N, C-alpha and C positions, 0 to 999 in steps of 0.2 A: 139554187139554194132556196129552200122553202121560206117564204117571207112571213110565215105565221110561226110565232113562238108562244108556246103555252107555258106560262110561268106558274109553278105550283105555289101553294101558300108558304109563306116564310122564305121565299126565294126572291132574288132580284137580278136585274141585268143593267148593264151600262150601254146606253145607245148614243152613238156619235152622229151628229147632224153634219154632213159634209158641206152643206151650204154655209152654215154659220160657224163650223168647227167647235161647236158646243156639245159637251157630253152630259146627258141627263140620266137620271135614275128612274127605273121602272120597277115597281114592286108588285109581286103576285099576292093573291091569285088573280090572274087575268090572262087573256089571250092578246098577244101583241102582234100587230100587223106592221111589219117593217116596210117603210117606203123606199123608193129607189135611191134616194139621197141619204139614206140612213144605214149605219153599220153597227152590228152588235159587237162591241169591243170587249165585253166581259159578261160572263154568265151564260145561262142562269147559274147562280151560286146561292148556297144556303146562307141565310142570315146568321148573325152572331148571336148565340144564346149564352147567357151567363147563369150558371147554376147558383144556388144559394152560397154565400160566403166566398164568392169568386169575383175576380176583376180582370180587365184586359187593358192594354195600352194601345192607343191609336196615335199614329204619327200623321202630321198634317191634318188635324181635325177641322171640321167645318166650323164656321163662325156662327154663333147663336146670339139672339137678342135676349132682353131681360125676361121675355116670356118663354125662353128656351125654344125659340123657333129658328130654323135654319135660315140664314141670310143668303140671298142670291144677288148677283150683279145684274146690270141692265140687259145682258145677253141671256140671262136665265141660267148662267153657270153658278153652281154653289160656291160661296166664298170659303177659302181655306186659310188656316193659320199655318203657313209654311214654316218648317223647322221647329214647330212646337209639338208637345205631346199632350195627350188627354187620357187621364186614368178614369175608366168607366167602371162603376161599381154595380153590383147586382141590385142594390137597393134603389138605384136611380134608373136602371134599365131592366125592369122586370120582364118586359116583352122583348122578343128577338128584334134586332135592329140591323139594317144594311149598312154598307160602307158607301159613302158618296164618292163620285169620281175624284181621284186624287188622294183619298184617304188610304192609309196603309195600316194593316194589323201588325204592329210591332211586337206585341206580346199577346199570345192567345190567352184564353180563359185560364186563370191561375188562382189556386186556393189562397185566400188571405192568410197571412202568417200570424199564428198565435204565439205570443211570447209568454212563456211560463214564468211562474214566480222564481225569484233568485236568478233571473237572467235578464238580458236587455239587448237592444239593437243599437249599435253606434251609427248615428245618422249624420249625413253631411249635406249642407245646403249647396246646390249647384246654381241657384238663382236667389236674388234678394226677394224676400216675401214677408208677409205678416203672418205669424203663427199664433193665432188666437190672442192677438194683442202684443205679442213679443216679436220684435223685428229681428229677422234672421238675415245675415249677410252671407253672400257666397263664400264658401270655405269654412263657415262655422260648423262645429261638431257638437252634438249633444246625444243624450240617451233617451230611448223609449224603453221604459222599464216595465216588466211584467208584474202581475199577470194582466194580459189584455191582448186584443187583436189589433195589429198594426194596419192602419189604412195608408196605403202608399199615396205619395203626391208627386206631381211632375217636377217640383222644385227640389226634391230630396232624393238622395241615393242612399241605399243601405250599404254601409262599409263593412260591418262586422257583427257577428252574433257573439255576445259575451255571456259566459256562464260565471256565476258567482263563485268566489273562492271561499271555502269553508275554513273558518278559524277554530281550531280545537283547543282544548285545555293546554296551557303552557306553550302556546304558539302565537305567532304574530305574522302579519304579511308586511313586506317591505314595498312601499310605493315610491314612484318617481314621477315628478311633474314634467309633462312635455312642453307646457307653456304656463304662463301665470294664470292662476285659478284660485277659487275659494273652495276648500274641500268640504266634505260632509259635516265636519265639526265646526265649520264657520271660520277656519283659519286660512289666511292668505298664504299661498305657496307660489314660489317663483320657479322659473324653468330650471330644471336640473336638480331641484331640491328633493331630498329623500326623507321619508318619515315612516313610522310604524303604526299599524292598526292592531290593537290587542283585544278588542271586544270579541267575545265568543259569538259564533254564528256565521251566517253567510254575508259576504261583502262583495258588492258589485262595483268595480272601479269606474270612476267617472270617465267621460270621453277623453279628457286630457291627462288621465292617470294611467300609469303603466305598472303592472305587478312585476316587481323585480324578482321576488322569491318569497318562500316561507321560511321564517326564522323559528327554530326550535329553542326552547329554554334549556339552559344548562343547570343541572342539579348540583346544588351546593350542600356538602355534608360536613360532619364534624372533622373529617380527615382530608377534605378537599376544599380549596379556595380558588377563585378566579383572579388571575392577574390581568388587569385591563390597562389600556392606554388610550388617551383622548386624541382624536384626529383633528379636532377643532374645539374652540371654546364653546361650551354649552352647559346647560343645567341638567344633571342626571335625574334618575327616577327617585333619588333620595333627597331631591331639592338642594343639591350641593353643586356649586359652580366648579366646573373642571376646565382648566386652561389647556390650550393646545400643547400636547407632549406630556401632560401629567400622567403618572402611573399610580395605581392603587389596587387594593384587594377588595373583593366582595366575599364575605364569609357567611356562615349559617346564622350568625347573630343578627345579620341584616335581612336575609331572605333565604328561603329554602330552594327556590328556583329563580333563575334570572335570565331574562331575554336581553341580549346585547342591543344597545341603542345604535342607531345608524352611524353615530360619530364615535363609537367605541370599538376598539380592536382587542380581540383576545390574544394576549401575548403567550400565556401558558396556564396550565392547571397546576397549582402548587400543592404538594403533599405536606402534611403536617410534620413537624419535627418533634420527637418525643425523647426526653431525657429521663433516665431513672435516677434513683437517689445516689448512684455512684458514677454519674457522668456530668460533664460540663462542656461548654462550647464558647467560642469567642466570635462575636458578630462584628464584621467590618462594615463601616458606613451605616451605623444604626439610624433608624428613623426617629426623629424627635416627636414631641407632642403635637407640633403643627404639621406633621406629615412630610417634612423635608429631611433628606438624607444629610447626616453630619459627616461629610467626607473627611477621611483620614482618621476618624475616631474609632474606638473599639468599645464593645460592651460584653461583659462577662455574664453568662447565663448558667446557673447551676440547677441541676435537677433536684427534686422530682418536678418536671414541668413539661407542658406541651405548648407549642407556638408555631405560627407561620412566619416564614421569612418575608419581610416586606420588600417591595420592588427596590432593586439595586443593592440590597443587603446580601452579604456572602458570609459563609462560615470560613474562618481562617484555616483551620486544619480539620474540619469536620467535627463530628461528635467524638469527644475523647473521654477516656476513663480517668477518674480521680487517681492520683498517685497514692497508693497504700504502701507505706514503707515499713518493713520489719526492722528489728533492732540492728541488723547487720547491713542495711541498705541506706542509700542516700541518693540525691540527685544534685547535679551541678547546675546552677541557674545564673543568669546574667541579667542585670538591670538595663533596660533600653529606654526608660523614661523615669525621671525623678519621682519618688513617692516615699511616704512614711511607712516603714515596715513595722506594723503593729505587733507582729509575732516576736521579733527580736528587739523591738523598741529602738530602732535606728532609722536614720534617713539614708536611703539608697540613691545613688547618682548613676547616670548612664556609664556603663563600663564596669561597674562593680560585679564581682563574682563571689559566690559563696556556696557552701554545701548545706542542703537541707537534709538533716539526718532523722532516721526513724528511732523509735516506733511512732508513727503518726499518719494522718491523712493530710495530703497537701493538694491544694488547688492553686496553681500559679495565677496571680493577678495579671491584668492586661499589660502592666508595665514590666513584666518579667518574661524572659525567654528561657525555656528549658534546653540545656545543652546536652546533658548526658545523664544516664542513670548508672549508678555505681553500686558495687557490692563489696563488702569487706573480704579481704583475702586471708583465709586461715593458714597459718604457718606452724609447722611442727618445730621442735627444738633444733632439728638438723636441716630446716628449710628456710629459704630466704628469698628476697626479691631486691632488685635494684630500683631505686626511686630517684628521679631527677627533679629538682626544683626549677620550674619554668622561669622564675624571675632571676635567680642567681646562676643557674646552670649547674649547680653543685649536685653530685651524684652520691647517694649513700645507700648502704645495705640495711634492710630491715630483716632481722633473723629471729625466728622463734616466737613471734607475737602476731596475733590477728591484727591486720592493718587495713584501713580505708584511706585511699588517696584523697588529699585535700583538693581544693579548686585550683591550686597553683602547682600541682604535681602530676607527673605521668610516669608510667613504667618505662624503664630504660633497658635497652638490649645491649649486652656486652659482646664485643667482637674479639675473638682470639684466633691465633694461627692454629692450623691443624696439628702442628708438632706439640703445642701445649696440651691439647686434648689427648693426644696419643700418650704423652708421658704420664699424664694424670690417670689414664685408664689402665696403666700397668698394675694398679692395685698393690703397689709396694712389693712386687715380686723381685727378689734379689737377683735372679738370673737375667733380668731384663735391664736394659740401659738405653740411654738416648742414642747410642750408636746403632741400635737396631732400626731407627727411623730412616725413611728415604732421605738421601742427601738433597739439600737445597729446597725442601718443601716450605713454601711461604704462603700457601693459600689461607685466606681469612674465612672463618666460619662464624655463624651467629650462635650465641649461647642462649638467646631469648631472655626475658626478664628475670628468670629464676637465677638465684645465686649459684655460683660454682662451689660445690662442697668437695673438699679433698680429704679423704680419710688418712690421717697421719698414722704412722706406725704405732702398733699397740704398745702401751707401757706395761710390759710384762715383768712380773716378778720371777727372776730366773730360778728361784727355789721352789716355785709352785707351778706345776705343769699338769696338763691333762694327759689323755691317752692318744698315742699315734694310731694310724689306721692299721689294723691287724691283718695278717695274711699277705702283705705286700712287702717284698724285699726290693729296696731301691738299687741294690747292687746289680740287679738284672736289667736295669734301665728305667727310665722315668715314665715310659708309656703305660705300664701297668698301674702306676700310682695316679697318673692323670685320669685314667678311666674311673678311678674311685673318687674323683673330684679332689685330688690331693696334689701335693708338691713335695719332691725329695729335698730334704734339708739336712745340712751337716751342723751338728751342735758343737758346743764349746769343747767337747771331749773328742772331737774328730770322728764322731759316729753319725752315720746317715740314717734318717728316719723318713717314712712317708707320712707327712703331716696333713691334717685337713687344711684346705686352701685358705679358708677364712681365718684359721688360727695358726698360720705359718709362723708368725712371730712368737707364738707361745707354745711351740711344740715341745713335747717331753724330751729332755736332754740328759736324763739320768744315765750314768754309765756304771754298771755294776760289774766290777772285776777285782779279783784279789791281787792283780798285778799293779794296780794303780798306786801312785805315790801320794800319801797324805800331804797336802800343802798347807791347809789351815784348819782351824777348828772354830774360829769366830770371825765375824766381819771385821773386827778391829785389826786382824792380822793382814787384811787386804787393803788395797788402795781405796781412796774415797769414792771412786767411781765403780767399785767392784763389791761383790757380795761373796761370802763363803757359802757355797752350795754343795749338796751331795749328801748321801747317807753313808757310804763306805769310803769312797775316795773323795774327800772334800777338797774342792779347789776354788781359787778366786776366779770369778767370772764377771763380765760387765753387768753393772746393775740394771741397765736397760738394754734389752736385746732387740 
């Protein structure tokens, strides 16, 4: 091996003296003659050069005195600070420098980190040290905020690069404290505490602050309100103390946009209730002037009006129309709470019932329950209904008059056997009788509330008759007469005619014959129940046929 080593400029070698076991540094440019007891253990290698704005990290650096001179032990070996690091900057090492034996290049030349505005580096102390008069303890964290160039130190590690969060209009950022700290507003925060930052612009969280999220404002309009609930006792943005569990509304009268506090929970977005001039509603558990619900109470609201339902308020039956009653209409109402009825100037007690009759507009107060709306029943002179009194149970018939049921009445349905209906449906035909009904028929049927009207036989004057159906001879059978909507009938002179069905009791019964025998000339010659009828053959016939 050639004992001559030519070391170029800015190069160096490490030479081991085997007699003393000491390794020394030789720097070029020079020609080095290696002795027999010497060994080249490293090099030649290029010196370390730091460009502008660069740095490097040396592990196990040499120990230097106050004059920045390298210290050697008695054997000539350079003293090292084992386990330590040395950050060497370009401003301190403008010339290339070698590594002494035992030194290790832990981090090659690296560009210094520039921290821009609205950003920061989160730093952590790994050793106790004095930071320009401020004592840092191992484990402490703090920020290096831009803009500026960060100069690394061996006692500090870079944990995170933080970029500012931009807060726009109607926005806020929610922060959480990782440990006790004093925030940028000078307020003391405890670990786990949350708060909001609403100032417009960029915000860089401190080392012990965590950005939980961005909160957007809720828009409050004339038709929308916010229903909020307190998660703990605090003072809100309107300087009002809210207790844990309290609920309230935020309306446009207070603010047009609202950002929820960290101790506020959005329960719901409430729509406005609008009543026109013909509507009303009843609110359950209304809120009093002190903001508390009056449980069990009711409040009547009549339009024209718009309002928001407060927390825990409910509409009893929604928005209802005012009762507009005509002359033949009415509603049955019941008192559920004592009150003075100013309309009728009476005192109502619970359980009272009465009918409110038209024509009028009626809004039931909160002490009244509407049971039923009724309408008068128009009845012709031959029409009727059955009405039962709910208090006495008495049933009566109302015939021929328009009638409205009272609060203590109801329509009653009459039940009759089938045979009764069948007999009444014969329409007084003489050739029909009860014997034509099926034997043993006992079925009960319902007549409904309408009265059963039975047409009694016509009170006919036997001396004044109409005309029979022409062109039909009953002697040929009754079928031809039935096709003409008639019925074959024998008169008091034993002569058969085809009579109109609806006038069967008043069918013409004149008998014109020269063979008849004159029986009477006036009614006085007949019995009291008879009349003297006829033109040619006058005879006494029943007065009612």
